[in-house]
Every structure is written in C-alpha cells, then in structure tokens.
C-alpha positions, 0 to 999 in steps of 0.5 A: 572764331567766336562761337556761341552755343545756346541750350535752354534745357534742364538736366544732362542727357544726349543733347546736353552731352553732345553740346558739352563735347562740342564746346570742349573740343572747340575751346582749344582753338576758338573762344567758346561761350555757352548760354544756359537757363538759370534752372539748368539743373534737372532731377538729381541736380544733373547739369551740362555745366558740370561736364565743361572744360574750364575754358568754356565761358558759361552765361546763365539766362532767365528761365522764362521772363526776359530770356530773349532780351538777355540773349540779345544783350549777350549776342551784342556783347560777345559778337559771335561769328556763329551762333549754334542753337540746340533744341527748339526753344533756343532756336526759336529765340535766335530766329526771332533776334535775327543776329548779324552772325551766322546761325546754325541749329543741330536737329536733336529733334525733328524739323520744325519750320517755325524754329529751324526754317530761319537758320542759315544752316542745319546739322542733322545727326541722322539720315531720316532728319536730312530726308525730313527737311522740306525742299523749300528750306533755303539754308545749308544742310550738313549730315554729321556723325554724332560725336563720341568721346571714346571711354577708357578701358576699365580693368577686370577688377573695376568691371567686377566691382561694378557688376557687384553693384548691379547685383552680382558677377559670377553666373549673372547676366546684366541687361542695361538701359540708359536715358531719360525716364520718359514715355518717349524712351519706351522703358515701360515696353522693356520692363513689360518684355523683361517681366514676361520673358522666360529669362530665369532668376539669374538675369538682371535689368538695370535702368539708369536715368531720371525723368517724369516717368520714374514713379510709374516705372517703379510701380510697374517693376515693383513685383520683380526683384530682378529689376533695378532703377539706379537713378542718374549717374555721372560715371555711367560710361563705366557701366556700359563695360559691365553690361552683358546686353544693352537695350534701347526701346525708344518710341521716338529717338533722333539718333541715340548717343547712348547706343554709340556709348554702349557700342564703344563699351563693347556691349551688344545692343538691341534697339527699337526701329524708331528714328536713328536707332535703325541707322546705328544698328544698320551701320554697326550691328545689333538687333532691331524690333518694331517700336512698342512691340513687346512680343518681338522684344521678348523673343529677342531677349530670350534669344540673346540671354539663352547663351553666352554673349560676345562683346561687340566692338565696331569701328566707331572712328568716324564719330570720334571727337577730333574727326566730328569736331573738324567737320563741324568747324568746316561747316561753321566756316562755310556758313560764316563765309556765306553770311559775309559774302551776302552782306557785301 
C-alpha cells in the first residue's frame, strides 16, 4: 500500500509524535511518504523529521504560498492508496483537492465540518471526539487507542543521574510536566497551585517543553527557586522514570500522549478533567481535578506530596504500537475498499 501522511505543523509534540510513530510502524510493510512544511522546525529546532525511520520518505511543501498546488503535484506523482492528514490545515487542503485516493484524518483536535466533513474516514483518539461527530457525517469513524512506543527501563544509576539534573536525589520529591508551553496546556494553573501549596522546600517542579507562553511562565515562577523550566528535550521519555509525580493541567486536551508516556514510565498522574485526560484517568488510574481549579489542584498536590508515592504501572498493552498499527491499517484497507467499490 502507498501511504501518504500530511502534517503541516511546527515543532515536535503529541500530534507529531503520533504521526512519526505511525509512519515508522507502517514502513515495515508499506511505502510511506510524509509531507511536511518547509518551516517544520519549531522553537529549539525540534522537528518530526528527526524521529523518523530512514525508510520514510520526507517531502517539504511551501509554508504558505503554493502549498496546495505542491501537495496536488505530490499526490499525482506518488499515487497513494490512502492520504492520512493530521490537524486542520492539512485536512482542509486535501479536502479541497478531492484526490482519487481514500482519505482519512486523525482528530488530534475537535471536529470541524469544513476541515473533516469531506474525509472518507475519521480516526478518533478519545471517546469525546466520537460523541462530537455529527450524525450527518457520511464517512467511516474509527475509535483508535492512541499509540504508545514503550520506553526502555532505565537503570537505578541512570535515574539517579537524571534526578541530580533536576536538582537532587535523596530527600527530594520531583513533580514533572511535559508539553507545549501554551495557554491551552494550563501550566500557569500548575505553577500557581505549586507556589500556593504547603509543600515545603524539598519538593521541586520541572516543566519541559517550548512555546509561546514560556516568557510569561518564567515571569510567573521567577520568585520560586524550586521551579525549573527545562526547555525541549529529545530524551524526555527518560525523565518520566525520574519523576515522583506527573501533572497534566490542561485547559483543552484531545487525548494527552504525555499521560500515556508518564504511565509507561511508572509515575503516578494528576490531570485536569479536560477532554481525553478524564478518559485516561478513568481507564488507567490517577487523580482528576476540575480544569483551571487552582484550589482543587493545591489540595491534590498536598495530599500526594504528604507521603511516599508508589510507582504506577497500569497495563497499556492496548496502546502498544504493533496493536495500534494493525488496527489502523485494517481501517485504511476498509476505506480503500469502500473507495474502490464506489468508483466501479
């Protein structure tokens, strides 16, 4: 099968990681081409292309002028059996082109009829997304388990070394957060709660990521030496195993890959009840607080930091890449078959 993925975002966060892992899993058995924008590198020069199997072919499209025309030419040359789009802009462009290939979009965000209504199929990572699709949508809907590539287990020496980088090992408790530094992710809520909670001097908060809110978050945290913004790290999966507690305080969150990665790393999780956060906590355990409720988060932080925290390792095998990839490829084939039968 010839598979064309299209993602026109910048940087490397959950949507890009999901796309990269799909490409890497599929290139074992299929011809996989990934179309990205020329300005695919975000703050800190992070990019999806740095996380791809060499067998995945990458084509850069113009950032703005000529993007649709270049994408049309690429589709004509590659002749994909299926075009898989990620996020709204790429989906909107493919919908306008109306290729002869089957089309599918992953709802990394919420449903939008202009972008997603014309696609042959939609992949939903969260239950709320399935419920959000209107009844008049004519295509096929697939509820996927957001894919997860289990990370290797670090040695105790490696974990200690990371904890030392975070500020120290013995006697310290490390709270972690990972993701884009934007308003939607709610990092200001976490910082305010952390600063107001009675946690003592031996608790540290480390946030990793880059984004438009970074300067504002640094100003907010500047008077608390326990808080550290560590920037973007390609080795962030190592850090989950060094955290004692992980917090996802999002205001909006389709289904947070970082929560799956944290759980894979064995760290207990606190999350807001936004979007797919609730689904993962309900399915795999952890604590929920109402989104933007600083007082409720303070209460949970104080409760969890009052004593020793046990590692949390739920069964995430339904999300493991071979299982998730096989289910996605079966959905692809269904769409291809339906497109073929409709054209006969």
